[in-house]
DSSP file (Angstrom, degrees, kcal/mol; ACC not computed):
  #  RESIDUE AA STRUCTURE BP1 BP2  ACC     N-H-->O    O-->H-N    N-H-->O    O-->H-N    TCO  KAPPA ALPHA  PHI   PSI    X-CA   Y-CA   Z-CA
    1    1 A X     >        0   0    0      0, 0.0     4,-1.6     0, 0.0     5,-0.1   0.000 360.0 360.0 360.0 -40.3    0.0    0.0    0.0
    2    2 A X  H  >  +     0   0    0      1,-0.2     4,-2.1     2,-0.2     5,-0.2   0.872 360.0  56.3 -62.5 -38.0    2.8    2.4    0.9
    3    3 A X  H  > S+     0   0    0      1,-0.2     4,-2.5     2,-0.2    -1,-0.2   0.895 105.0  51.8 -61.0 -41.4    4.4    1.9   -2.6
    4    4 A X  H  > S+     0   0    0      2,-0.2     4,-2.6     1,-0.2    -1,-0.2   0.882 108.8  50.9 -63.6 -39.2    1.1    3.0   -4.3
    5    5 A X  H  X S+     0   0    0     -4,-1.6     4,-2.2     2,-0.2    -2,-0.2   0.916 111.6  46.9 -65.1 -42.9    1.0    6.2   -2.2
    6    6 A X  H  X S+     0   0    0     -4,-2.1     4,-2.3     2,-0.2    -2,-0.2   0.920 112.7  49.4 -65.4 -43.6    4.6    7.0   -3.1
    7    7 A X  H  X S+     0   0    0     -4,-2.5     4,-2.3     1,-0.2    -2,-0.2   0.926 111.4  48.6 -61.5 -46.0    4.0    6.3   -6.8
    8    8 A X  H  X S+     0   0    0     -4,-2.6     4,-2.4     1,-0.2    -1,-0.2   0.879 109.2  54.3 -62.1 -38.1    0.8    8.5   -6.8
    9    9 A X  H  X S+     0   0    0     -4,-2.2     4,-2.5     2,-0.2    -2,-0.2   0.941 110.1  45.6 -60.9 -47.6    2.7   11.3   -5.1
   10   10 A X  H  X S+     0   0    0     -4,-2.3     4,-2.3     1,-0.2    -2,-0.2   0.874 112.1  51.2 -66.5 -36.7    5.5   11.3   -7.8
   11   11 A X  H  X S+     0   0    0     -4,-2.3     4,-2.3     2,-0.2    -1,-0.2   0.918 111.0  49.1 -64.4 -42.3    2.9   11.1  -10.6
   12   12 A X  H  X S+     0   0    0     -4,-2.4     4,-2.4     2,-0.2    -2,-0.2   0.915 111.2  48.7 -63.0 -44.2    1.1   14.1   -9.0
   13   13 A X  H  X S+     0   0    0     -4,-2.5     4,-2.3     1,-0.2    -1,-0.2   0.906 111.1  51.0 -63.2 -41.1    4.3   16.1   -8.7
   14   14 A X  H  X S+     0   0    0     -4,-2.3     4,-1.9     2,-0.2    -2,-0.2   0.913 110.8  48.0 -62.6 -43.5    5.2   15.4  -12.3
   15   15 A X  H  X S+     0   0    0     -4,-2.3     4,-1.1     1,-0.2    -1,-0.2   0.901 111.8  49.3 -65.6 -40.6    1.8   16.5  -13.6
   16   16 A X  H  X S+     0   0    0     -4,-2.4     4,-0.5     1,-0.2     3,-0.4   0.893 109.4  52.6 -65.7 -38.4    1.9   19.7  -11.5
   17   17 A X  H >< S+     0   0    0     -4,-2.3     3,-1.3     1,-0.2    -1,-0.2   0.885 104.2  56.6 -63.3 -38.0    5.4   20.4  -12.9
   18   18 A X  H >< S+     0   0    0     -4,-1.9     3,-1.3     1,-0.3    -1,-0.2   0.798  98.2  62.4 -64.1 -27.8    4.2   20.0  -16.4
   19   19 A X  H 3< S+     0   0    0     -4,-1.1    -1,-0.3    -3,-0.4    -2,-0.2   0.701  94.2  63.2 -70.1 -18.7    1.6   22.7  -15.8
   20   20 A X  T << S+     0   0    0     -3,-1.3    -1,-0.3    -4,-0.5    -2,-0.2   0.415  72.1 124.5 -88.3   2.4    4.4   25.2  -15.2
   21   21 A X  S <  S-     0   0    0     -3,-1.3     5,-0.1    -4,-0.1    -3,-0.0  -0.405  78.0 -96.5 -62.5 135.4    5.7   24.9  -18.7
   22   22 A X     >  -     0   0    0      1,-0.2     4,-1.8    -2,-0.1     3,-0.4  -0.312  26.6-137.8 -54.4 126.7    5.9   28.3  -20.3
   23   23 A X  H  > S+     0   0    0      1,-0.2     4,-2.4     2,-0.2     5,-0.2   0.844 104.1  57.6 -58.9 -34.9    2.7   28.8  -22.5
   24   24 A X  H  > S+     0   0    0      1,-0.2     4,-2.4     2,-0.2    -1,-0.2   0.899 104.8  51.1 -62.5 -40.2    4.8   30.4  -25.2
   25   25 A X  H  > S+     0   0    0     -3,-0.4     4,-2.5     1,-0.2    -2,-0.2   0.903 109.8  50.1 -63.9 -40.6    6.9   27.2  -25.4
   26   26 A X  H  X S+     0   0    0     -4,-1.8     4,-1.9     2,-0.2    -2,-0.2   0.926 110.5  49.3 -62.8 -44.1    3.8   25.1  -25.7
   27   27 A X  H  X S+     0   0    0     -4,-2.4     4,-0.8     1,-0.2    -2,-0.2   0.919 113.1  46.9 -62.7 -43.2    2.4   27.2  -28.5
   28   28 A X  H >< S+     0   0    0     -4,-2.4     3,-0.6     1,-0.2    -1,-0.2   0.910 112.9  47.5 -66.8 -41.9    5.7   27.1  -30.4
   29   29 A X  H 3< S+     0   0    0     -4,-2.5    -1,-0.2     1,-0.2    -2,-0.2   0.807 113.5  49.5 -70.2 -26.3    6.1   23.3  -30.0
   30   30 A X  H 3< S+     0   0    0     -4,-1.9     2,-1.0    -5,-0.2    -1,-0.2   0.594  83.4 105.2 -85.8 -11.0    2.5   22.8  -31.1
   31   31 A X    <X  -     0   0    0     -4,-0.8     4,-1.8    -3,-0.6     3,-0.2  -0.585  49.7-172.5 -77.4 103.0    2.8   25.0  -34.1
   32   32 A X  H  > S+     0   0    0     -2,-1.0     4,-2.5     1,-0.2    -1,-0.2   0.796  80.8  60.5 -68.0 -29.1    3.0   22.5  -37.0
   33   33 A X  H  > S+     0   0    0      2,-0.2     4,-2.5     1,-0.2    -1,-0.2   0.924 105.9  47.0 -65.2 -43.0    3.8   25.2  -39.6
   34   34 A X  H  > S+     0   0    0      2,-0.2     4,-2.6     1,-0.2     5,-0.2   0.924 112.9  49.3 -62.5 -43.8    7.0   26.2  -37.7
   35   35 A X  H  X S+     0   0    0     -4,-1.8     4,-2.1     1,-0.2    -2,-0.2   0.905 111.1  49.7 -62.2 -41.8    7.9   22.5  -37.5
   36   36 A X  H  X S+     0   0    0     -4,-2.5     4,-2.5     2,-0.2    -1,-0.2   0.917 110.7  49.8 -63.1 -44.1    7.3   22.0  -41.2
   37   37 A X  H  X S+     0   0    0     -4,-2.5     4,-2.6     1,-0.2    -2,-0.2   0.915 111.1  48.6 -62.3 -43.5    9.4   25.1  -42.1
   38   38 A X  H  X S+     0   0    0     -4,-2.6     4,-2.6     2,-0.2    -1,-0.2   0.874 110.6  51.9 -65.2 -35.9   12.3   23.8  -39.9
   39   39 A X  H  X S+     0   0    0     -4,-2.1     4,-2.6     2,-0.2    -2,-0.2   0.924 110.5  47.7 -65.4 -44.2   12.0   20.4  -41.5
   40   40 A X  H  X S+     0   0    0     -4,-2.5     4,-1.1     2,-0.2     6,-0.2   0.943 113.6  48.1 -59.6 -47.8   12.1   21.9  -45.0
   41   41 A X  H  <>S+     0   0    0     -4,-2.6     5,-2.0     1,-0.2     6,-0.7   0.920 113.8  46.2 -60.6 -45.4   15.1   24.1  -44.0
   42   42 A X  H ><5S+     0   0    0     -4,-2.6     3,-1.2     1,-0.2    -1,-0.2   0.908 111.2  51.4 -65.7 -41.8   17.0   21.2  -42.5
   43   43 A X  H 3<5S+     0   0    0     -4,-2.6    -1,-0.2     1,-0.3    -2,-0.2   0.669 110.8  49.5 -73.0 -14.7   16.4   18.8  -45.4
   44   44 A X  T 3<5S-     0   0    0     -4,-1.1    -1,-0.3    -3,-0.4    -2,-0.2   0.300 117.5-107.8-105.5   8.6   17.6   21.3  -47.9
   45   45 A X  T X 5S+     0   0    0     -3,-1.2     3,-1.5    -4,-0.2     4,-0.4   0.516  80.0 128.9  84.3   4.9   20.9   22.1  -46.1
   46   46 A X  G >>< +     0   0    0     -5,-2.0     4,-1.8     1,-0.3     3,-1.5   0.862  68.5  60.4 -60.2 -35.7   19.9   25.6  -44.9
   47   47 A X  G 34 S+     0   0    0     -6,-0.7    -1,-0.3     1,-0.3    -5,-0.1   0.563  87.6  74.0 -74.7  -6.7   20.8   24.7  -41.3
   48   48 A X  G <4 S+     0   0    0     -3,-1.5    -1,-0.3     1,-0.1    -2,-0.2   0.778 116.2  18.8 -71.7 -25.6   24.4   24.1  -42.4
   49   49 A X  T <4 S+     0   0    0     -3,-1.5     9,-2.9    -4,-0.4     8,-1.7   0.556 126.7  46.9-117.9 -16.2   24.9   27.8  -42.8
   50   50 A X     <  -     0   0    0     -4,-1.8     2,-0.3     6,-0.2    10,-0.1  -0.899  50.4-178.4-128.8 154.8   22.0   29.3  -40.7
   51   51 A X        -     0   0    0      3,-0.5    10,-2.5    -2,-0.3    11,-0.3  -0.905  38.7-110.8-138.0 171.7   20.4   28.9  -37.3
   52   52 A X  S    S+     0   0    0     -2,-0.3    10,-2.4     8,-0.2    11,-0.3   0.940 108.9  12.6 -68.8 -46.9   17.5   30.7  -35.7
   53   53 A X  S    S+     0   0    0      8,-0.2     2,-0.4     7,-0.1     7,-0.2   0.659 119.1  54.0-110.6 -18.6   19.4   32.6  -33.1
   54   54 A X  S    S-     0   0    0      5,-0.1    -3,-0.5     8,-0.0     2,-0.2  -0.921  77.8-110.7-127.1 146.3   23.1   32.5  -33.8
   55   55 A X        +     0   0    0     -2,-0.4     4,-0.2     1,-0.2    -5,-0.1  -0.514  38.6 164.1 -67.4 133.6   25.4   33.3  -36.8
   56   56 A X  S    S-     0   0    0      2,-1.8    -6,-0.2    -7,-0.6    -1,-0.2   0.542  78.8 -43.7-110.5 -92.0   26.8   30.1  -38.3
   57   57 A X  S    S+     0   0    0     -8,-1.7    40,-0.2     2,-0.1    -7,-0.2   0.725 137.0  39.3-100.2 -50.1   28.2   31.0  -41.8
   58   58 A X  S    S-     0   0    0     -9,-2.9    -2,-1.8     1,-0.2    -7,-0.2  -0.429 108.7 -74.5 -90.8 171.9   25.2   33.1  -42.7
   59   59 A X        -     0   0    0     -4,-0.2    -8,-0.2    -2,-0.1    -1,-0.2  -0.248  53.0 -95.4 -67.5 153.5   23.3   35.4  -40.5
   60   60 A X     >  -     0   0    0     -7,-0.2     4,-1.8   -10,-0.1     3,-0.5  -0.415  31.8-124.8 -62.9 142.7   20.9   34.2  -37.8
   61   61 A X  H  > S+     0   0    0    -10,-2.5     4,-2.6     1,-0.2    -9,-0.2   0.798 110.4  59.8 -65.9 -28.0   17.4   34.2  -39.0
   62   62 A X  H  > S+     0   0    0    -10,-2.4     4,-2.2   -11,-0.3    -1,-0.2   0.885 105.9  49.2 -65.0 -36.4   16.2   36.3  -36.1
   63   63 A X  H  > S+     0   0    0     -3,-0.5     4,-2.6   -11,-0.3    -2,-0.2   0.884 110.0  50.8 -67.6 -38.8   18.6   39.0  -37.3
   64   64 A X  H  X S+     0   0    0     -4,-1.8     4,-2.0     2,-0.2    -2,-0.2   0.932 110.7  49.0 -63.4 -45.6   17.3   38.6  -40.9
   65   65 A X  H  X S+     0   0    0     -4,-2.6     4,-0.6     1,-0.2    -2,-0.2   0.907 112.5  48.1 -60.7 -42.3   13.7   39.0  -39.5
   66   66 A X  H >< S+     0   0    0     -4,-2.2     3,-0.8     1,-0.2     4,-0.3   0.914 109.9  52.8 -63.8 -43.0   14.8   42.1  -37.6
   67   67 A X  H 3< S+     0   0    0     -4,-2.6     3,-0.3     1,-0.2    -1,-0.2   0.866 118.7  34.6 -60.7 -38.4   16.5   43.6  -40.6
   68   68 A X  H >< S+     0   0    0     -4,-2.0     3,-1.9     1,-0.2     6,-0.2   0.345  83.4 109.5-100.0   6.0   13.5   43.2  -42.8
   69   69 A X  T << S+     0   0    0     -3,-0.8    -1,-0.2    -4,-0.6    -2,-0.1   0.776  86.8  37.2 -59.9 -28.4   10.7   43.9  -40.3
   70   70 A X  T 3  S+     0   0    0     -3,-0.3     2,-0.6    -4,-0.3    -1,-0.3   0.283  92.7 105.5-104.3  10.1    9.8   47.3  -41.7
   71   71 A X    X   -     0   0    0     -3,-1.9     3,-1.5     1,-0.1     4,-0.2  -0.811  54.4-160.3 -95.2 118.7   10.2   46.3  -45.4
   72   72 A X  T 3  S+     0   0    0     -2,-0.6     3,-0.2     1,-0.3     4,-0.2   0.735  95.6  49.4 -67.5 -20.1    7.0   45.8  -47.3
   73   73 A X  T 3> S+     0   0    0      1,-0.2     4,-2.8     2,-0.1    -1,-0.3   0.216  76.7 113.9-100.1  13.5    8.9   43.8  -49.9
   74   74 A X  H <> S+     0   0    0     -3,-1.5     4,-2.7    -6,-0.2     5,-0.3   0.899  75.5  47.9 -55.1 -48.1   10.7   41.6  -47.4
   75   75 A X  H  > S+     0   0    0     -4,-0.2     4,-2.5    -3,-0.2    -1,-0.2   0.937 114.3  46.0 -61.2 -47.4    9.0   38.4  -48.5
   76   76 A X  H  > S+     0   0    0      1,-0.2     4,-2.3     2,-0.2    -1,-0.2   0.917 113.6  49.8 -61.2 -44.5    9.6   38.9  -52.2
   77   77 A X  H  X S+     0   0    0     -4,-2.8     4,-2.2     1,-0.2    -2,-0.2   0.914 113.3  45.0 -62.5 -43.9   13.3   39.9  -51.5
   78   78 A X  H  X S+     0   0    0     -4,-2.7     4,-2.4    -5,-0.2     5,-0.2   0.884 110.8  53.0 -71.2 -37.7   14.0   36.9  -49.4
   79   79 A X  H  X S+     0   0    0     -4,-2.5     4,-2.5    -5,-0.3    -1,-0.2   0.945 112.6  45.8 -59.3 -46.8   12.3   34.5  -51.7
   80   80 A X  H  X S+     0   0    0     -4,-2.3     4,-3.0     1,-0.2     5,-0.3   0.880 110.4  53.6 -64.2 -38.1   14.4   35.8  -54.6
   81   81 A X  H  X S+     0   0    0     -4,-2.2     4,-2.1     2,-0.2    -1,-0.2   0.904 111.6  44.9 -64.5 -40.6   17.6   35.7  -52.5
   82   82 A X  H  < S+     0   0    0     -4,-2.4    20,-2.2     2,-0.2    21,-0.2   0.915 116.6  46.2 -69.5 -41.5   17.0   32.0  -51.7
   83   83 A X  H  < S+     0   0    0     -4,-2.5    20,-1.9    -5,-0.2    21,-0.2   0.952 128.1  24.1 -62.7 -50.4   16.1   31.2  -55.3
   84   84 A X  H  < S-     0   0    0     -4,-3.0    17,-0.3     1,-0.2    -2,-0.2   0.588  94.1-146.6 -97.2 -13.6   19.0   33.1  -56.9
   85   85 A X     <  -     0   0    0     -4,-2.1     2,-0.3    15,-0.3    15,-0.2  -0.257  22.3-178.2  71.8-168.7   21.6   33.2  -54.2
   86   86 A X  B     -A   99   0A   0     13,-2.4    13,-3.3    -4,-0.1     2,-0.3  -0.952  19.9-122.7 159.9-177.2   23.9   36.1  -53.9
   87   87 A X  S    S+     0   0    0     -2,-0.3    11,-0.1    11,-0.2    10,-0.1  -0.987  72.5  38.4-155.9 144.4   26.8   37.9  -52.1
   88   88 A X  S >  S+     0   0    0      9,-0.4     3,-0.8    -2,-0.3     4,-0.2   0.087  77.8  97.1 107.8 -24.0   27.4   41.1  -50.4
   89   89 A X  T 3  S+     0   0    0      1,-0.2     3,-0.1     2,-0.1    -2,-0.0   0.831 100.5  24.4 -70.2 -30.6   24.2   41.8  -48.4
   90   90 A X  T >> S+     0   0    0      7,-0.2     4,-2.9     1,-0.1     3,-2.2  -0.089  75.9 134.3-125.1  33.0   25.5   40.4  -45.1
   91   91 A X  H <> S+     0   0    0     -3,-0.8     4,-2.5     1,-0.3     6,-0.1   0.844  71.3  61.6 -54.4 -35.3   29.3   40.7  -45.5
   92   92 A X  H 34 S+     0   0    0      1,-0.2    -1,-0.3    -4,-0.2    -2,-0.1   0.744 117.0  31.8 -63.7 -21.4   29.6   42.2  -42.0
   93   93 A X  H <4 S+     0   0    0     -3,-2.2    -2,-0.2     4,-0.1    -1,-0.2   0.786 128.7  35.0 -98.7 -39.3   28.2   38.8  -40.8
   94   94 A X  H >< S-     0   0    0     -4,-2.9     3,-0.6     3,-0.1    -3,-0.2   0.600  92.9-126.6 -98.5 -13.6   29.5   36.4  -43.3
   95   95 A X  T 3< S-     0   0    0     -4,-2.5    -4,-0.1    -5,-0.3    -3,-0.1   0.733  80.4 -49.2  69.5  20.3   32.9   37.7  -44.2
   96   96 A X  T 3  S+     0   0    0      1,-0.3    -1,-0.2    -6,-0.2    -5,-0.1   0.503  90.6 159.3  97.4   5.6   31.9   37.6  -47.8
   97   97 A X    <   -     0   0    0     -3,-0.6    -9,-0.4   -40,-0.2     2,-0.3  -0.328  40.1-118.4 -62.0 145.1   30.5   34.1  -48.0
   98   98 A X        -     0   0    0    -11,-0.1     2,-0.6    -4,-0.1   -11,-0.2  -0.659  10.2-133.6 -89.6 138.3   28.2   33.4  -50.9
   99   99 A X  B     -A   86   0A   0    -13,-3.3   -13,-2.4    -2,-0.3     2,-0.0  -0.823  31.6-132.5 -85.1 118.5   24.5   32.4  -50.5
  100  100 A X        -     0   0    0     -2,-0.6   -15,-0.3   -15,-0.2     2,-0.3  -0.327  20.0-105.0 -71.8 156.9   24.0   29.5  -52.9
  101  101 A X        -     0   0    0    -17,-0.3   -18,-0.2     1,-0.1   -17,-0.2  -0.612  29.8-176.2 -80.0 139.1   21.0   29.5  -55.3
  102  102 A X    >>  +     0   0    0    -20,-2.2     4,-3.0    -2,-0.3     3,-0.6   0.209  50.4 110.6-118.3  12.6   18.3   27.0  -54.3
  103  103 A X  T 34 S+     0   0    0    -20,-1.9    -1,-0.1     1,-0.3   -20,-0.1   0.805  87.7  38.7 -61.3 -29.5   16.0   27.5  -57.3
  104  104 A X  T 34 S+     0   0    0    -21,-0.2    -1,-0.3    -3,-0.1    -2,-0.1   0.587 120.7  45.7 -94.3 -12.1   16.7   24.0  -58.6
  105  105 A X  T <4 S+     0   0    0     -3,-0.6     2,-0.3     1,-0.1    -2,-0.2   0.796 112.2  42.3-100.3 -34.9   16.8   22.4  -55.2
  106  106 A X  S  < S-     0   0    0     -4,-3.0    -1,-0.1   -23,-0.1     2,-0.1  -0.869  78.4-120.6-117.7 147.3   13.7   23.8  -53.5
  107  107 A X     >  -     0   0    0     -2,-0.3     4,-2.4     1,-0.1     5,-0.2  -0.442  29.3-113.7 -76.9 159.2   10.2   24.3  -54.8
  108  108 A X  H  > S+     0   0    0      1,-0.2     4,-2.4     2,-0.2     5,-0.2   0.887 118.8  54.7 -58.1 -39.0    8.7   27.8  -54.7
  109  109 A X  H  > S+     0   0    0      2,-0.2     4,-2.2     1,-0.2    -1,-0.2   0.926 108.7  46.6 -62.0 -45.5    6.2   26.6  -52.1
  110  110 A X  H  > S+     0   0    0      2,-0.2     4,-2.2     1,-0.2    -2,-0.2   0.901 111.6  51.3 -65.0 -40.7    9.0   25.3  -49.8
  111  111 A X  H  X S+     0   0    0     -4,-2.4     4,-2.5     1,-0.2    -1,-0.2   0.922 110.2  49.7 -60.9 -43.1   11.0   28.5  -50.2
  112  112 A X  H  X S+     0   0    0     -4,-2.4     4,-2.7     1,-0.2    -2,-0.2   0.886 108.5  52.6 -64.4 -39.5    7.9   30.6  -49.3
  113  113 A X  H  X S+     0   0    0     -4,-2.2     4,-1.9     2,-0.2    -1,-0.2   0.926 112.0  45.7 -61.4 -44.7    7.2   28.4  -46.2
  114  114 A X  H  X S+     0   0    0     -4,-2.2     4,-2.6     2,-0.2    -2,-0.2   0.910 113.0  49.6 -66.1 -42.8   10.8   29.0  -45.0
  115  115 A X  H  X S+     0   0    0     -4,-2.5     4,-2.7     2,-0.2     5,-0.2   0.916 109.5  51.4 -63.6 -43.6   10.7   32.7  -45.7
  116  116 A X  H  X S+     0   0    0     -4,-2.7     4,-1.2     1,-0.2    -1,-0.2   0.903 111.0  49.3 -58.6 -41.2    7.3   33.1  -43.8
  117  117 A X  H  X S+     0   0    0     -4,-1.9     4,-0.5    -5,-0.2     3,-0.5   0.943 111.4  48.4 -62.5 -48.9    8.9   31.3  -40.9
  118  118 A X  H >< S+     0   0    0     -4,-2.6     3,-1.4     1,-0.2    -2,-0.2   0.930 111.7  48.8 -59.0 -47.0   12.0   33.5  -40.9
  119  119 A X  H 3< S+     0   0    0     -4,-2.7    -1,-0.2     1,-0.3    -2,-0.2   0.716 106.3  58.3 -69.3 -19.7    9.9   36.7  -41.1
  120  120 A X  H 3<        0   0    0     -4,-1.2    -1,-0.3    -3,-0.5    -2,-0.2   0.553 360.0 360.0 -84.5  -7.8    7.7   35.5  -38.2
  121  121 A X    <<        0   0    0     -3,-1.4    -1,-0.2    -4,-0.5    -2,-0.1   0.509 360.0 360.0 -69.2 360.0   10.6   35.2  -35.8
């Protein structure tokens, strides 16, 4: 009988602890669109040069979102940059590294999903 009481106590404590999870974290983990965008990015090699919060080779996506937050053409510009690649826009971050073109590797739909994700950060 004592074992059952102890087990129930630990289960209760675990459940109460789970209730303290940050609501923002729950919303983000439950957001299937974000997960889909990250899956697309990872499967196309984007994460080899970028991360959400830190510079890798290319700029952090949060920095990209901040840079374009007041630009009405942000989505169009980023879609074109991913499709065509380029060099020079983020030299202060990349040291001159080139962004490769993904027009033959990613569909327009996938590029748009990733860009929407980046701009929402």
